[in-house]
N, C-alpha and C positions, 0 to 999 in steps of 0.2 A: 659682614666684616671682610670677607674675602674680596668682595667687590671694591671696598675702600682701599685695601692694600694694592689691588691691581691698578686702580686709578692713580694712586700716588706713584707706583712703579712706572707707569706710562709717562707721567709727568717727569719723573727723574730721568727716564730714558730720553726724553726730548731735551733735557738740560745737559746730559752727559757729554755730548760732542762739543759743548761750549767750554768745557773745563780744559785748562791747559794740558798738553800731552804729558808733562812731567807728573801730574797728579791723576790724569785720566786712567792710566794703566796700572796705577798702584792703589791709591785711596778710592778712586772711582770704581775700579774693579771690585774692591772690597765691599763698597756700598751695593753694587750690583749683586754680589754673592749673598749679602745679608738680606736683601729683598727676596731673593729666590728661596733662601732658607726659611724666611718668615712665611712666605706663601705656602711652602711645602708643609710646614708645621701646622698652620691653620687648616689647610685642606685635609691633612691627615686627621686632625682632631675632629673635624666636622663629620667624619664617617665612623667614628669609634663609639663605643658605649660610654656612658657617663663616667664611670670610674677609670676608663682607659684614656680619657681625654687629658687629664691633669698634666702628665709629663709633657705633652705636646703643646699645651697652652703655655706652660711655664717656659718651654724652649722658645716659643714665639715671643714671649715677653722679654726674655734675655736678648734675643736677636734684635728686637726693636730698640731696646736700651742701648745696645752697642751701635746700632744704626744711627741713633741720635748723636752719639759721640763722634762718629766718623763724619757725619754731615757738619757738625760744629767745627771740626778740624778743617774741613774743606772751606768753610766760610771764613774761619780765622786766617787761613792761608790765602784768602782772597781769590780762591778758585771758584767760589759761588758768590754772586752778589747778594745784597740784602733781600731783594724781591724774590729771587729763586730760593734762598734759604728759608724765608718765611713761608713761601708757597709749599715747600716740602715739610717744614717743621710742624706747622699747625695740624695738618691731617695726621701726621705720624704721632703727634702727642695724643690726638683723639683716639687713634688706633691703640696706643698704649693704655689709655684709660679704659677703653672697651675690653681689652684683653685682661686687665686687672680685675674688672668687674666679672668677667666670665670665669676667671680663676677663683675669685671669692665665692661665686655662686656654686661652682663645682665642688669646692672644698666644703662649703656648708652642706650641700646635698649629700656628700659622701661621708659626713661625720658619723661616728657610731650612734649618736643620739638620733639622727634622722633616718638611720637604717633600721632602727628598732633593736640595736645591739646595746648591751650594757657591760 
């Protein structure tokens, strides 16, 4: 999953300089920061024990959800054209779905029933 986020970030980075300056250093910077925070949360979760991963996976989900909103705002402000918006949105949606699945799996694995506790 980290590879997918990195690939989408690199795509975003190639689009960033085409955004008008008025949005590039405000919304564009915010999108950049959200990508960095998402990558950081996923990378951190990857190296933790199963029960320690949950807060980081949830943080990554939150960052991806906000990232989607900021990209939509850039698109609605016509700072991103349709092709660029779609090229970013589709893989980000897939990443969000994967993170949701990862969170569900971790929650299920860490439930008291699956740990042998009652």
